[in-house]
C-alpha positions in Angstrom: -4.3 44.2 13.0 -1.9 41.6 14.4 -3.3 39.3 17.0 -2.0 39.4 20.6 0.0 36.2 21.3 0.4 35.1 24.9 1.2 31.4 24.5 3.3 29.7 21.8 3.5 25.9 21.4 6.6 24.7 19.6 7.1 21.3 18.0 10.7 20.2 18.4 12.0 17.8 15.7 11.8 19.3 12.2 10.6 22.6 13.7 12.7 24.1 16.5 15.6 21.7 15.8 17.3 22.1 12.4 18.3 19.2 10.2 21.5 18.8 12.2 19.5 18.3 15.4 20.6 21.7 16.7 18.8 24.7 18.2 20.5 27.8 16.9 21.6 30.7 19.0 19.1 32.9 17.1 16.2 30.6 18.0 17.2 30.6 21.6 17.6 34.4 21.7 14.2 34.8 20.1 12.5 32.4 22.6 14.2 34.2 25.5 13.0 37.6 24.1 9.4 36.2 23.8 9.5 35.2 27.5 10.9 38.6 28.5 7.9 40.2 26.6 5.5 38.1 28.8 4.8 35.3 26.2 4.7 31.8 27.6 6.7 29.5 25.2 6.6 25.7 25.6 7.7 22.6 23.8 4.8 20.6 22.4 6.6 17.4 21.5 6.2 13.7 20.9 9.2 13.2 23.1 9.0 12.1 26.8 10.1 14.4 29.6 13.6 12.9 29.7 14.2 14.0 26.0 13.3 17.6 26.5 16.0 19.8 25.1 18.0 21.7 27.7 18.8 24.4 25.2 15.2 25.5 25.6 14.3 24.3 29.1 17.3 26.2 30.5 15.9 29.5 29.2 14.6 31.4 32.3 10.9 31.5 32.3 10.4 28.4 30.1 9.2 25.7 32.4 6.1 24.2 30.9 6.1 21.4 28.3 3.6 19.1 26.6 5.2 15.7 26.1 4.4 12.4 24.5 2.0 14.1 22.0 -0.1 15.7 24.7 -0.3 12.7 27.1 1.5 14.8 29.8 1.7 18.5 30.7 4.7 19.3 32.8 5.7 22.2 35.0 9.4 21.6 35.4 9.2 23.3 38.9 7.0 20.5 40.2 7.6 16.8 40.6 4.2 15.6 39.4 2.7 16.4 36.0 0.1 19.1 35.9 -2.1 16.8 33.8 -1.9 13.3 32.3 -4.0 11.5 29.7 -2.6 8.0 29.5 -3.4 4.8 27.5 -5.5 2.9 30.1 -3.9 -0.1 31.7 -6.6 -2.4 30.5 -5.8 -1.6 26.8 -2.1 -2.4 27.1 -2.3 -6.3 27.0 -4.1 -6.2 23.7 -1.6 -3.7 22.3 1.4 -5.7 23.4 0.1 -9.0 22.1 -0.5 -7.4 18.7 3.0 -5.8 18.3 5.5 -7.7 20.5 6.5 -10.3 17.9 6.6 -8.0 14.9 9.9 -6.8 13.3 9.5 -3.3 14.7 11.2 -1.1 17.3 8.8 -0.8 20.2 9.4 2.1 22.6 7.1 2.6 25.6 6.9 6.1 27.1 6.0 6.2 30.8 7.1 8.0 33.9 8.6 10.6 31.7 11.1 8.3 30.0 11.5 5.9 27.1 11.7 2.1 27.8 12.4 -0.9 25.6 12.1 -4.5 26.4 15.7 -5.9 26.3 14.5 -8.9 24.3 13.9 -6.6 21.3 17.6 -5.5 21.0 18.3 -7.7 18.0 15.3 -6.2 16.1 16.4 -2.7 17.1 19.9 -3.3 15.8 18.7 -4.8 12.6 16.2 -1.9 11.8 18.8 0.8 12.6 21.2 -1.0 10.3 18.6 -1.2 7.5 17.2 2.4 8.0 19.9 4.5 9.7 17.8 7.6 9.0 15.4 6.7 11.8 18.0 7.3 14.5 16.9 10.4 16.2 19.9 11.5 18.2 18.0 11.5 21.5 19.2 10.2 24.8 19.5 6.4 25.0 16.5 4.4 25.9 16.2 2.4 29.2 16.4 -1.3 28.4 14.8 -3.6 30.9 14.0 -7.3 31.1 10.4 -8.4 31.1 8.5 -5.2 30.3 6.2 -7.0 27.9 5.5 -9.7 30.5 4.6 -7.1 33.1 2.2 -5.4 30.7 0.5 -8.7 29.9 0.2 -9.9 33.5 -0.1 -6.8 35.6 -0.7 -3.9 33.1 -0.1 -0.3 33.9 -1.0 2.9 32.0 1.5 4.3 29.4 1.9 7.8 27.9 2.7 6.6 24.4 3.6 3.5 22.3 6.2 4.6 19.7 6.8 2.1 16.8 9.5 2.3 14.1 9.2 0.1 11.1 11.5 -1.2 8.5 8.7 -2.9 6.6 6.2 -0.2 5.5 3.6 -2.8 4.6 3.5 -3.9 8.3 3.3 -0.2 9.3 0.2 0.3 7.1 -1.5 -2.8 8.5 -1.0 -1.6 12.1 -2.1 1.9 11.2 -5.2 0.7 9.4 -6.1 -1.6 12.3 -6.0 1.1 15.0 -7.6 3.7 12.8 -10.5 1.3 12.2 -10.7 0.3 15.9 -10.8 4.0 16.8 -9.8 3.3 20.4 -6.4 5.1 20.3 -5.1 8.3 18.7 -2.8 7.2 15.8 -0.4 9.7 14.3 3.1 9.9 12.7 6.1 12.1 12.7 8.0 10.5 9.8 7.5 7.8 7.1 8.7 4.9 9.2 6.9 5.5 12.5 3.6 5.3 14.3 2.6 6.9 17.6 -0.2 5.5 19.7 -1.7 7.5 22.6 -5.0 7.7 24.5 -7.8 8.7 22.1 -7.9 12.1 23.8 -4.2 12.6 24.3 -3.4 15.1 21.5 -1.2 18.1 21.1 -4.3 20.2 20.5 -5.9 19.1 23.8 -2.7 19.8 25.7 -2.4 23.3 24.1 -6.0 24.2 25.0 -5.7 22.7 28.5 -2.5 24.6 29.3 -4.0 27.8 28.0 -6.9 27.3 30.3 -4.7 26.6 33.3 -2.8 29.9 32.5 -6.0 31.9 31.8 -5.1 32.5 28.2 -7.8 32.4 25.5 -7.6 30.2 22.4 -7.3 33.3 20.2 -4.1 34.3 22.0 -2.3 31.0 21.2 0.1 30.2 18.5 1.4 26.8 17.3 4.4 26.1 15.0 4.9 22.7 13.5 5.9 20.6 10.5 4.5 17.1 10.6 1.3 15.1 10.8 1.5 14.8 14.6 1.2 18.6 14.7 -1.9 18.8 12.5 -4.5 18.9 15.3 -2.4 21.4 17.3 -2.2 23.7 14.4 -6.0 23.4 13.9 -6.6 24.3 17.6 -4.3 27.3 17.8 -5.6 30.9 17.4 -2.7 31.4 14.9 -1.1 28.3 13.2 2.3 28.5 11.5 3.6 25.7 9.2 7.4 25.4 8.7 8.8 25.9 5.2 9.9 22.3 5.3 6.5 21.0 6.4 4.5 18.4 4.6 2.2 20.0 1.9 -0.9 19.0 3.7 0.3 20.8 6.8 1.0 24.0 4.8 -2.5 23.8 3.3 -4.2 23.9 6.7 -2.0 26.5 8.4 -2.8 30.2 8.6 0.8 31.2 7.9 4.0 29.6 6.5 7.4 30.5 7.9 11.0 29.7 6.7 12.4 26.2 7.0 14.0 24.7 10.2 17.4 25.3 8.6 16.6 29.0 8.1 15.6 29.7 11.7 11.9 29.4 10.8 10.8 29.4 14.4 12.6 32.6 15.2 11.4 34.2 12.1 7.8 33.4 12.8 7.9 34.6 16.4 9.5 37.8 15.4 7.1 38.5 12.6 3.8 37.3 14.0 4.1 37.5 17.8 6.3 40.6 18.5 
């Protein structure tokens, strides 16, 4: 007997978006039909609020989102987040001191947007030239002077620290350090990146918290994803669906496997397992 699904969490990149960074008409129609059937559908993404795709958020009835890997839960009808789980201000100086002089792209997600210290522009340009595949097609970052100095002298909490590496040896060193320290959640969406959030800011916690807010049981939730930063969310959902293009480890842990993101895998999964 098919489970009743009342809440669906959708990863964005590599899942809802195809490889051309598009959300197809079929996927939009299926999400809209799910909403019409009374199912809450929400993006569960590593992106900040400013990068949420209007192709989905403009669908009537889709107004919740989990952003920055679960650091923020948003009701688009309200100014303030429903819930936040930020990297504490007191942790930020140590993080900045460790990474600010490395040859990495450093993106800081806070207040729903993505910020870069203007001093890092030469490094950003160099890495994008060396590894053009890491360009994500999202909205431009906000470049400001002195962000690092502010975080060192008068720190403030941050949703997520997103790092993109050209040198994968440096990436491994940073990943190993923070995994050993065990003070932050460390995950990754692709081979060249790392994503640092509060230890308890995860897509899984955001899924379960939003389900609780909406009065929906864990058994009535579904999650669809493709990457390592979806792994905990897939483990928490009542029904977990891995994309056909997902990493092998993701497929092994999921309850079900759908088609790839270039074959409308999200639409196919919702139609087959939620309707």
